[in-house]
C-alpha positions in Angstrom: 60.7 219.9 127.9 63.7 222.2 128.1 66.4 220.9 130.5 67.6 223.0 133.3 70.9 224.7 132.4 73.9 224.1 134.6 75.5 227.2 136.3 78.3 228.6 134.3 80.8 227.4 136.9 79.6 223.8 136.9 81.5 221.2 134.9 79.6 220.0 131.9 79.0 216.4 131.4 79.1 214.5 128.1 75.7 214.7 126.5 74.5 217.7 128.5 71.3 219.1 127.0 70.9 216.2 124.5 67.3 215.2 124.4 66.6 211.6 123.5 63.0 211.1 122.3 63.1 207.8 120.4 64.5 204.3 121.0 66.7 204.7 117.9 68.2 207.9 119.4 68.8 206.1 122.7 70.6 203.2 121.0 72.7 205.6 119.0 73.8 207.6 122.0 74.4 204.8 124.4 76.4 203.0 121.8 78.9 206.0 122.0 78.9 205.9 125.8 77.5 209.4 126.0 74.4 208.9 128.1 75.7 211.0 131.0 73.9 214.4 131.2 71.3 213.4 128.6 67.5 213.9 129.0 65.6 210.8 128.0 62.0 211.6 127.4 59.1 209.1 127.2 61.2 206.2 125.7 60.3 202.6 126.6 63.5 201.2 128.0 62.1 197.9 129.4 64.2 196.0 126.8 67.3 198.0 127.4 68.1 196.9 131.0 71.5 195.5 130.2 72.6 198.8 128.5 71.3 200.8 131.4 73.1 198.7 134.0 76.4 199.2 132.2 76.0 202.9 131.3 77.5 206.0 132.8 74.3 207.9 133.7 75.7 210.7 135.9 73.5 213.8 135.5 71.1 212.1 133.2 67.3 212.6 133.6 64.7 210.0 132.6 61.3 211.5 132.1 58.4 209.0 132.0 60.6 206.1 130.7 59.4 202.6 131.5 62.3 200.5 132.7 62.9 197.4 134.9 63.1 197.8 138.6 66.8 196.8 138.8 67.7 199.2 136.0 65.8 202.1 137.7 67.6 201.5 141.0 71.0 201.3 139.2 70.6 204.5 137.3 69.4 206.3 140.4 72.5 205.1 142.2 74.6 206.2 139.3 73.5 209.8 139.7 70.5 210.0 137.4 67.1 211.4 138.2 64.2 209.1 137.3 60.6 210.4 136.9 58.6 207.2 136.4 55.5 207.0 134.2 52.2 207.9 135.8 49.8 204.9 135.6 46.2 205.2 134.7 46.4 208.3 132.5 44.9 208.5 128.9 47.9 210.6 127.9 51.7 210.7 128.5 52.6 213.9 130.4 56.3 213.5 129.4 55.6 213.0 125.7 58.6 213.9 123.6 56.9 214.2 120.2 53.9 216.0 118.8 50.7 213.9 118.2 49.8 212.5 114.8 46.1 212.2 113.8 46.6 208.4 114.1 47.7 208.9 117.7 44.7 210.9 118.8 42.1 208.9 116.8 43.5 205.4 117.6 40.6 203.0 118.0 38.1 205.1 116.0 37.2 202.4 113.6 36.6 199.8 116.3 35.2 201.6 119.3 33.9 204.9 117.9 35.2 208.3 118.9 34.5 207.8 122.6 37.2 205.1 122.7 40.0 207.2 121.2 42.8 208.7 123.2 41.6 212.2 122.3 38.1 211.6 123.7 39.5 209.9 126.8 42.0 212.7 127.5 39.1 215.2 127.3 37.0 213.2 129.7 39.9 213.1 132.1 40.3 216.8 131.8 36.6 217.4 132.4 36.8 215.3 135.6 39.9 217.0 137.0 40.0 220.6 135.8 37.9 221.9 138.7 38.8 219.5 141.5 41.7 221.6 142.9 44.0 218.6 142.9 47.6 219.9 142.6 48.8 216.6 141.1 46.3 216.8 138.2 47.2 220.4 137.5 50.9 219.5 137.6 50.4 216.7 135.1 48.6 219.1 132.7 51.4 221.6 133.1 54.2 219.0 132.5 52.3 217.7 129.4 51.8 221.2 127.9 55.5 222.1 128.5 56.5 218.9 126.8 54.3 219.7 123.8 55.7 223.3 123.6 59.2 221.8 123.5 58.3 219.4 120.7 56.5 222.1 118.8 59.6 224.3 118.9 61.7 221.4 117.6 59.2 220.8 114.8 59.1 224.4 113.7 62.8 225.2 114.0 63.8 227.1 110.9 60.3 227.1 109.3 58.5 230.1 107.8 55.2 229.7 109.6 51.9 231.3 108.5 49.0 231.0 110.9 45.5 230.7 109.4 42.7 231.6 111.8 39.0 231.3 111.3 35.8 229.9 112.8 35.2 226.3 113.7 31.6 226.5 112.4 32.7 226.7 108.7 31.1 223.6 107.2 32.5 221.3 104.7 30.7 221.6 101.3 30.6 225.4 101.5 32.5 227.8 99.2 34.1 229.4 102.3 35.5 226.0 103.3 36.8 225.4 99.7 38.4 228.9 99.7 40.2 228.2 103.0 41.5 224.9 101.6 42.8 226.6 98.5 44.5 229.2 100.7 46.3 226.5 102.7 47.4 224.8 99.4 48.7 228.1 98.0 50.7 228.9 101.1 52.2 225.4 101.3 53.2 225.5 97.7 55.0 228.7 98.4 57.1 227.0 101.0 55.3 228.2 104.1 54.4 225.9 107.0 50.7 226.3 107.6 49.7 226.4 111.2 46.1 226.5 112.5 44.1 225.9 115.7 43.9 222.3 114.6 40.2 221.9 114.9 37.3 221.7 112.5 35.9 224.4 110.1 38.3 226.9 108.7 41.2 225.2 110.6 40.6 221.9 109.0 40.2 223.4 105.6 43.6 225.1 105.7 45.3 222.0 106.9 43.5 220.0 104.2 44.9 222.5 101.6 48.4 222.0 102.9 47.8 218.2 102.8 46.7 218.6 99.1 49.7 220.7 98.1 51.9 217.9 96.6 49.0 216.5 94.6 47.4 217.7 91.4 44.7 220.3 91.6 42.0 217.8 90.9 42.7 216.0 94.1 41.5 218.9 96.3 38.3 219.3 94.4 37.5 215.6 94.7 38.4 215.6 98.4 36.1 218.6 99.0 33.2 216.6 97.3 33.9 213.5 99.5 34.2 215.5 102.7 30.9 217.3 102.0 29.1 214.1 102.7 29.9 214.6 106.4 29.7 218.4 106.6 30.1 218.8 110.4 31.5 217.1 113.5 27.9 217.2 114.8 26.0 215.0 115.3 28.8 212.4 114.8 32.5 213.1 115.4 33.2 209.5 114.2 31.6 209.9 110.8 33.2 213.3 110.4 36.7 212.0 111.2 36.2 208.8 109.2 35.5 210.9 106.1 38.9 212.6 106.5 40.8 209.4 107.0 39.1 208.0 103.8 40.6 211.0 101.9 44.0 210.4 103.5 43.8 206.7 102.5 42.8 207.5 98.9 45.6 210.1 98.6 48.4 209.2 100.9 51.7 211.1 101.2 50.1 214.5 101.7 51.9 217.7 102.6 52.8 218.5 106.2 51.3 221.2 108.4 50.7 221.9 112.0 47.5 222.0 114.1 47.4 223.4 117.6 44.1 222.4 119.3 43.1 222.3 122.9 41.2 220.0 125.2 39.8 223.2 126.8 37.5 223.1 123.8 37.5 219.3 123.7 34.0 219.1 122.3 35.6 220.3 119.1 37.7 217.4 117.8 41.1 217.8 116.2 41.3 217.5 112.4 43.0 214.6 110.6 44.8 216.7 108.0 47.4 218.4 110.1 50.4 216.1 110.1 51.6 217.3 113.5 49.2 218.1 116.3 50.3 220.1 119.4 47.3 219.5 121.6 47.3 221.4 124.9 45.2 221.4 128.0 45.7 225.2 128.6 44.0 227.2 126.0 45.9 230.4 126.8 49.2 228.6 126.2 47.9 227.3 123.0 46.5 230.6 121.7 49.6 232.6 122.5 51.9 229.8 121.3 50.2 229.6 117.9 50.4 233.3 117.2 53.9 233.7 118.6 55.2 231.0 116.3 53.5 232.4 113.2 56.7 234.3 112.2 55.8 234.8 108.6 52.4 236.3 109.3 48.7 235.4 110.1 45.7 235.3 107.8 42.4 235.9 109.6 39.4 234.4 107.9 35.8 235.4 108.9 35.1 234.2 112.4 33.3 235.2 115.6 34.5 235.9 119.2 37.5 233.5 119.1 38.9 234.9 115.9 38.4 238.5 117.1 40.3 237.6 120.2 43.1 236.2 118.0 43.3 239.4 115.9 44.0 241.5 119.0 46.2 238.8 120.6 48.4 239.1 117.5 48.1 242.9 117.3 49.3 243.6 120.8 52.9 242.3 120.4 53.0 243.9 116.9 51.9 247.2 118.5 54.5 247.1 121.2 57.1 245.3 119.1 57.6 243.0 122.0 58.6 240.1 119.7 60.7 242.3 117.5 59.6 243.5 114.1 55.8 243.4 113.5 54.6 240.4 111.5 52.1 240.6 108.6 48.4 240.5 109.4 45.9 239.9 106.6 42.1 240.1 107.3 39.9 238.4 104.7 36.3 239.6 103.8 35.9 243.4 103.9 32.2 243.2 104.8 32.7 240.9 107.7 35.5 242.9 109.3 34.1 246.4 108.6 30.4 245.9 109.1 29.5 242.6 110.8 32.4 242.8 113.3 34.1 246.1 112.7 37.6 245.0 113.8 39.4 246.6 110.8 38.8 250.3 111.8 40.1 249.7 115.3 43.1 247.8 114.0 43.9 250.7 111.6 43.6 253.1 114.5 46.0 251.1 116.6 48.5 250.8 113.8 48.5 254.4 112.7 51.9 256.0 112.9 53.6 252.8 114.1 55.7 250.2 112.3 52.8 247.8 112.2 50.8 250.2 109.9 52.7 248.8 106.9 52.1 245.2 108.1 48.3 245.0 108.0 46.0 244.5 105.1 42.3 243.9 104.4 41.2 242.0 101.3 37.9 241.1 99.9 38.5 237.5 98.8 40.5 234.7 100.2 42.3 234.3 96.8 43.9 237.7 97.4 45.5 236.7 100.8 48.7 235.1 99.5 49.6 238.1 97.4 48.8 240.5 100.3 50.9 238.4 102.7 53.8 238.3 100.2 53.5 242.1 99.8 53.5 242.8 103.5 56.4 240.4 104.0 58.4 242.3 101.4 57.6 245.5 103.1 58.7 244.1 106.4 62.1 243.1 104.9 62.6 246.4 103.1 61.6 245.1 99.7 
């Protein structure tokens, strides 16, 4: 969560704007006596009462940090703001870090998917999203803002390529294998692969990025293992367990990002994205994923959701509202010219504008990395 900036005329305190998101960071900072002005986010400080009682905390903000009652009273008296944890929630609205697959699927092996934090957060969302309760909506907004902040920190300096495509793409199909090879190729070229974080084409691209450090045979074997549970229906648990079995057999996979949403919580997140920025608000998630794909987007065949993403991405490219247009590569000529004729409209929009040189249509997924590379070179005057 981005801290409020002090007015230019206000004196700055030691540690202003420093975000502390782990206990190790807290120990490092407080050891230097620089806690004043810091933002401490979702760190359990119940064992740090002595340090808090002795610290200069003027201007500090504690967001969802468990601490002893005496420590909380003392830091408030010392000029800090304390936003206490909210009890009874299946998620932490002040979370300072992105989720891992292990975070969201904790308890899967013992209690099934329904017992996981992911499923419990979705159930809470279903209960509260239409009740008009301002407190529930505030908690969702705080959570999503915290996730956006963590996502920006995770992607700082990265060359991000978004891979969009349908959730219905089943494991065991050639389309799924192609999307996985695409993710692997992009990761091996040094891109950070970012997807919608769900099943289907999204999972396949994250799987490919996970496979990037391993030999080529690893991906082919993984595809065969995953094909035994081709879809998250009828059992999310069996589908997810198959992914964790692949991860256990081949640990130390490559990193990538998934950006799913509890708005579509019936679609579970996939276990191959190393970092999951899961949102309650789908609009925030959609725009955030595309806006952060600074090295371009590859659009695999999909339905309404993918069509929406094409034009959500085309609009800022058309107006250049985010600066220079970024590459857009559509895969499968028949799909995008006959089944869903998006390509002719995209061409018409781009004609005569800077984005005209940043769009491409290819027949096969294997052509997408070269097309992306070519459009990127064009964008940089190569």
